[in-house]
C-alpha positions in Angstrom: 81.8 -172.8 -126.7 81.9 -176.8 -125.8 85.1 -176.9 -127.4 86.7 -174.3 -125.6 85.8 -175.3 -122.4 87.0 -178.9 -123.2 90.6 -177.1 -124.1 90.5 -175.6 -120.7 88.8 -172.3 -121.3 86.1 -171.3 -118.5 82.8 -170.9 -119.7 82.6 -167.1 -119.0 85.3 -166.6 -121.2 84.0 -169.1 -124.0 80.3 -167.1 -123.9 82.2 -163.9 -124.9 81.9 -165.2 -128.3 77.8 -164.6 -128.1 78.3 -160.7 -127.2 77.1 -159.8 -130.5 74.4 -162.6 -131.4 70.9 -161.4 -131.3 69.1 -162.2 -127.7 67.2 -165.3 -129.2 70.3 -166.9 -130.8 72.2 -166.2 -127.4 69.8 -167.7 -125.1 69.6 -171.1 -127.4 73.3 -171.2 -127.8 73.9 -170.9 -124.3 71.0 -173.5 -123.5 73.2 -176.5 -125.6 76.3 -175.3 -124.1 75.3 -175.4 -120.6 73.2 -178.6 -121.1 76.1 -180.3 -122.9 78.7 -179.5 -120.2 76.7 -180.4 -117.3 76.5 -183.8 -118.9 80.0 -184.4 -118.1 81.6 -187.8 -119.5 78.2 -189.0 -120.8 78.4 -187.5 -124.1 81.9 -188.6 -124.5 81.0 -192.0 -123.5 78.5 -192.7 -126.2 80.8 -191.2 -128.9 83.3 -193.6 -127.5 81.1 -196.6 -128.4 80.2 -194.9 -131.9 83.6 -193.7 -133.0 86.3 -196.5 -134.2 89.1 -193.3 -133.2 89.3 -190.2 -131.7 88.3 -187.2 -133.7 91.1 -184.9 -135.0 88.6 -182.0 -134.8 87.7 -180.8 -131.6 84.9 -178.4 -132.8 83.3 -181.2 -134.7 83.5 -183.4 -131.6 82.1 -180.6 -129.5 79.2 -180.3 -132.8 78.5 -184.0 -132.0 78.2 -183.6 -128.1 75.8 -180.5 -128.5 73.9 -182.6 -130.9 73.6 -185.2 -128.8 72.0 -183.4 -125.8 69.8 -181.9 -128.3 68.4 -185.3 -129.1 68.5 -186.4 -125.8 66.0 -183.5 -124.6 64.3 -182.6 -127.6 62.9 -186.1 -129.1 60.1 -184.7 -130.7 62.7 -182.7 -133.2 65.3 -185.5 -133.9 65.5 -184.9 -137.8 65.6 -181.1 -137.5 68.5 -181.6 -134.9 70.4 -184.1 -137.1 69.9 -182.1 -140.4 71.1 -179.0 -138.4 73.8 -180.7 -137.1 75.1 -181.8 -140.6 74.6 -178.4 -142.0 76.6 -177.2 -139.4 79.6 -179.8 -140.0 79.7 -178.0 -143.3 81.3 -175.0 -142.0 84.3 -176.9 -140.8 87.3 -178.9 -142.5 85.5 -177.7 -145.7 82.6 -180.2 -145.3 84.7 -183.2 -144.7 83.0 -184.5 -141.7 79.6 -183.8 -142.9 79.0 -187.6 -143.8 80.8 -188.8 -140.5 78.2 -186.5 -138.2 75.1 -187.4 -140.0 76.0 -191.4 -139.7 77.3 -191.3 -136.2 74.0 -189.3 -134.8 72.0 -191.9 -136.8 73.6 -194.5 -135.4 72.9 -193.0 -132.1 69.2 -193.1 -132.8 69.4 -196.7 -133.6 71.3 -198.1 -131.0 70.0 -195.4 -128.4 68.7 -197.8 -125.8 71.8 -200.5 -125.9 74.4 -197.5 -125.8 72.2 -196.0 -122.6 72.4 -199.3 -120.6 76.0 -199.1 -121.1 76.3 -195.9 -120.2 74.4 -196.6 -116.4 77.3 -199.1 -116.1 80.0 -196.5 -116.3 80.4 -194.4 -112.9 81.6 -191.4 -114.3 79.3 -190.9 -117.3 76.2 -192.2 -115.3 76.7 -189.8 -112.7 78.2 -187.0 -114.8 80.9 -186.1 -112.4 84.3 -186.9 -112.5 85.6 -190.0 -110.7 87.6 -188.1 -107.9 85.1 -185.5 -107.1 82.2 -188.4 -106.8 85.1 -190.0 -104.4 85.1 -186.9 -102.1 81.1 -186.9 -102.3 81.0 -190.3 -101.2 83.4 -190.0 -98.3 81.9 -187.0 -97.0 78.1 -187.9 -97.5 77.7 -191.3 -97.8 74.1 -191.1 -97.1 73.4 -188.0 -99.3 75.8 -188.0 -102.1 73.4 -189.4 -104.8 70.9 -186.3 -104.4 73.9 -183.8 -104.4 74.7 -185.4 -107.6 71.4 -185.3 -109.0 71.1 -181.6 -108.1 74.2 -180.8 -109.4 73.3 -182.2 -113.1 70.1 -180.1 -113.2 69.6 -176.7 -113.9 69.8 -173.7 -111.2 67.2 -172.1 -110.0 66.4 -168.3 -110.5 66.3 -166.3 -107.3 66.1 -162.8 -106.5 67.0 -160.6 -103.8 64.4 -157.7 -102.8 66.6 -154.5 -101.9 64.7 -153.6 -99.0 66.0 -150.2 -98.9 63.9 -149.7 -101.8 61.0 -152.4 -101.9 59.1 -154.7 -99.9 59.2 -158.3 -100.4 55.3 -158.5 -100.8 55.4 -155.7 -103.1 57.8 -157.2 -105.2 56.4 -160.5 -104.8 53.1 -158.5 -106.5 55.0 -157.1 -109.0 56.3 -160.3 -110.5 52.9 -161.9 -110.6 51.8 -158.9 -112.5 54.6 -159.4 -114.9 53.4 -163.2 -115.2 56.4 -164.3 -113.2 55.0 -166.6 -110.2 57.4 -166.7 -107.6 57.5 -167.8 -103.9 59.4 -167.1 -100.8 62.7 -168.9 -99.7 64.3 -166.6 -97.6 64.0 -163.4 -95.7 64.7 -161.2 -98.8 64.7 -163.9 -101.3 61.9 -164.8 -103.8 62.4 -167.9 -106.2 60.9 -167.3 -109.5 59.1 -170.5 -111.1 60.8 -170.1 -114.5 64.1 -168.6 -115.5 64.0 -165.2 -117.9 66.8 -162.7 -118.7 67.5 -160.4 -115.9 66.3 -157.3 -117.7 62.8 -159.2 -117.9 62.6 -158.6 -114.0 60.3 -155.7 -113.0 62.5 -153.1 -111.4 65.9 -154.7 -112.0 67.6 -151.8 -113.9 66.1 -149.5 -111.5 68.1 -151.4 -108.4 64.9 -153.0 -106.9 66.2 -156.4 -106.8 69.5 -158.3 -107.5 70.1 -162.2 -108.6 71.6 -164.0 -105.9 71.0 -167.6 -104.9 69.1 -167.8 -101.7 72.2 -169.9 -100.0 74.4 -166.8 -100.7 71.8 -164.7 -98.9 72.7 -166.2 -95.7 76.1 -164.5 -95.5 75.1 -160.8 -94.8 72.0 -162.4 -92.5 74.7 -164.2 -90.4 77.2 -161.3 -90.2 74.5 -159.0 -89.3 76.2 -155.8 -90.2 75.1 -152.9 -87.6 74.9 -149.0 -88.3 78.2 -147.1 -87.8 80.1 -150.4 -88.3 83.5 -150.4 -90.3 83.5 -153.8 -92.5 85.7 -155.3 -94.7 84.3 -157.7 -97.8 87.9 -159.1 -98.6 87.0 -161.0 -101.9 84.0 -158.8 -103.2 83.3 -159.6 -107.0 80.9 -159.7 -108.2 79.0 -157.8 -105.3 76.6 -159.8 -104.6 77.2 -160.4 -100.8 78.9 -156.7 -100.7 75.5 -155.0 -101.9 73.3 -157.1 -99.2 75.5 -156.0 -96.5 74.9 -152.3 -97.5 71.4 -152.9 -97.9 70.8 -154.4 -94.3 72.5 -151.3 -92.6 74.4 -148.0 -92.9 77.9 -149.3 -93.0 81.5 -148.1 -93.8 82.6 -150.6 -96.4 85.7 -151.5 -98.1 85.2 -153.9 -100.8 88.4 -155.4 -102.4 89.3 -157.8 -105.2 92.3 -158.8 -106.6 91.0 -158.8 -110.3 90.5 -155.5 -111.5 87.7 -156.4 -113.9 85.8 -158.3 -111.4 86.3 -155.2 -109.1 84.7 -153.1 -111.7 81.6 -155.5 -111.4 81.1 -154.8 -107.9 81.1 -151.0 -108.8 78.8 -151.6 -111.5 76.4 -153.6 -109.1 76.6 -150.7 -106.2 75.8 -147.9 -109.0 72.5 -149.9 -110.0 71.4 -150.9 -106.5 72.3 -146.7 -105.5 74.8 -148.1 -102.8 78.0 -146.5 -101.9 81.4 -148.6 -100.6 85.2 -148.0 -101.1 86.2 -150.5 -104.0 89.9 -151.4 -104.5 91.9 -153.6 -106.4 94.2 -155.5 -104.1 95.2 -158.8 -103.0 93.7 -159.1 -99.5 96.7 -161.4 -98.4 98.9 -158.3 -98.5 97.2 -155.8 -96.3 100.4 -153.6 -95.9 99.5 -152.4 -99.7 95.9 -151.3 -98.7 95.2 -151.1 -95.0 94.9 -148.0 -93.2 95.4 -149.7 -89.8 92.2 -149.1 -88.2 90.6 -152.4 -87.5 87.3 -153.5 -88.7 84.3 -154.4 -86.9 83.4 -157.3 -89.2 85.1 -159.0 -91.7 83.5 -161.1 -94.8 86.0 -163.8 -96.2 84.2 -165.1 -98.9 87.3 -167.0 -100.1 88.5 -168.5 -103.3 87.6 -172.3 -103.4 86.5 -175.2 -105.2 83.0 -174.0 -106.0 81.8 -177.8 -105.7 78.4 -176.7 -104.3 77.5 -174.3 -107.1 78.4 -176.9 -110.2 75.3 -176.5 -111.6 75.7 -172.9 -112.4 79.4 -173.5 -113.5 79.2 -176.9 -115.3 82.5 -176.2 -116.7 84.3 -176.9 -113.2 83.8 -180.5 -113.8 86.2 -180.1 -117.0 88.4 -177.2 -115.4 88.8 -178.9 -111.8 91.5 -180.8 -110.8 91.8 -182.9 -107.5 95.1 -181.2 -106.8 93.4 -177.8 -106.9 91.3 -178.5 -103.7 95.2 -178.7 -101.7 95.7 -175.4 -103.4 92.5 -173.9 -102.5 93.2 -174.9 -99.0 96.5 -173.4 -98.4 95.3 -170.1 -100.0 92.3 -170.1 -97.4 94.6 -170.8 -94.6 96.6 -167.8 -95.9 93.8 -165.6 -96.0 92.3 -166.5 -92.7 95.8 -165.9 -91.2 96.4 -162.4 -92.9 93.0 -160.8 -92.0 92.4 -162.0 -88.5 95.0 -159.4 -87.3 92.7 -156.4 -88.9 89.8 -157.8 -86.6 89.1 -155.5 -83.5 88.8 -157.5 -80.3 85.2 -158.6 -80.3 85.0 -158.1 -83.7 83.4 -160.9 -86.1 84.5 -162.8 -89.0 82.8 -164.6 -91.4 84.3 -167.3 -93.4 82.1 -168.4 -96.3 82.7 -170.9 -99.1 80.6 -172.6 -102.1 82.6 -176.0 -101.4 81.1 -179.2 -100.5 84.7 -180.9 -99.4 85.2 -180.8 -95.8 88.9 -179.7 -96.2 87.4 -176.3 -97.4 85.1 -176.0 -94.6 84.6 -177.4 -91.2 88.3 -179.0 -91.3 89.8 -175.5 -92.2 88.2 -174.0 -89.3 89.1 -176.5 -87.1 92.8 -175.7 -87.7 92.4 -172.0 -87.9 90.8 -172.4 -84.1 93.9 -174.6 -83.1 96.7 -171.7 -84.7 94.5 -168.8 -83.0 93.5 -169.1 -79.6 91.7 -165.6 -79.4 88.9 -166.9 -81.9 85.4 -168.3 -80.9 83.3 -170.2 -83.1 80.0 -168.7 -83.0 78.0 -170.6 -85.3 78.5 -172.8 -88.3 76.2 -173.7 -91.3 76.2 -176.2 -93.8 74.1 -176.0 -97.0 73.9 -179.0 -98.9 72.5 -178.3 -102.6 68.7 -178.6 -103.0 65.8 -177.0 -105.2 66.0 -173.8 -103.3 69.5 -173.2 -102.9 73.1 -173.8 -103.8 75.7 -175.7 -101.4 77.5 -173.5 -99.3 79.6 -173.3 -95.6 79.6 -170.7 -93.1 81.5 -170.2 -90.0 81.0 -166.8 -88.1 83.8 -166.6 -85.7 84.7 -163.7 -83.0 87.8 -162.5 -81.8 88.0 -162.8 -78.0 89.2 -159.4 -76.0 
């Protein structure tokens, strides 16, 4: 999985190799993969100090990166980690790299203090983010960028959204306590569970009592504030967390569209589990002529494609996959989506623009430019959430169309 991501595959795609693994093995492998990838450039820096030349075998290099992560986070098990890494190396190239893996890891243990001193002087390796990414954060948040980086390098919280159609937040909090899962309230419908567990371990998950959704992501439905009887468009709906939240808050006629068929299926699966109803359609929201029936919407949620720089702790593969040029491409796509959806909104209606990005070009600057292009657009509210313990990073702009 680590080698696949470093070669350009998304972590979601790479995780597919675990579909048949036993639950315990799957959880352990995910821990190593996520932990290693969060330490962007740090492991590579250390290997660069320990290897005379680049390894010709990507899987062996990934094995070393995973072992270094394990050595750093499980110092009480160093001998076991080294032995298991050497044994695993036997599965590649007829075992030709076993001695190299053993030597590299033992040299790391002997030189650890000096290596980490060198690492601390390398900006990219020390901050565990690409240099271009760090540069953007420093310019946008000169007083906060270090906190953002530290948060992005850590594990995300497990936050659930209580389905208010099926349970009270206080009652579900009691269910968690009974299950030995202490939690605390971090939003109107949000509970932060103190330790991560598989979703199926959450009381009532299969029955639709709760969904897993970041507290910051839950702000979308609350800001759009659906009203009973409204006709609402969720224009980029997958995987359906915001879609289902809107339906939990009010009885609305909701159309959820997504350009990807497999991801649209996730929306339907979520709605089925939560016992909610909406029309789900596979379509490109930028081409309304292919899917719009001509009836204007009371409200539109435009949760647009973005750099996802505010949720990197959940998706550490982004550190490897994103390029600075991607930001410019996202900005163009976002502007196109806004311009194509705006005519579908009735006079007096509201559009909520949402990203999980931290970069101003995708957020406030995008909305400023849109307001110049659309003189009937009025900014009702704007909210920027920087990543912290309780939530990821998000941007919201609530717009109203003047009569």
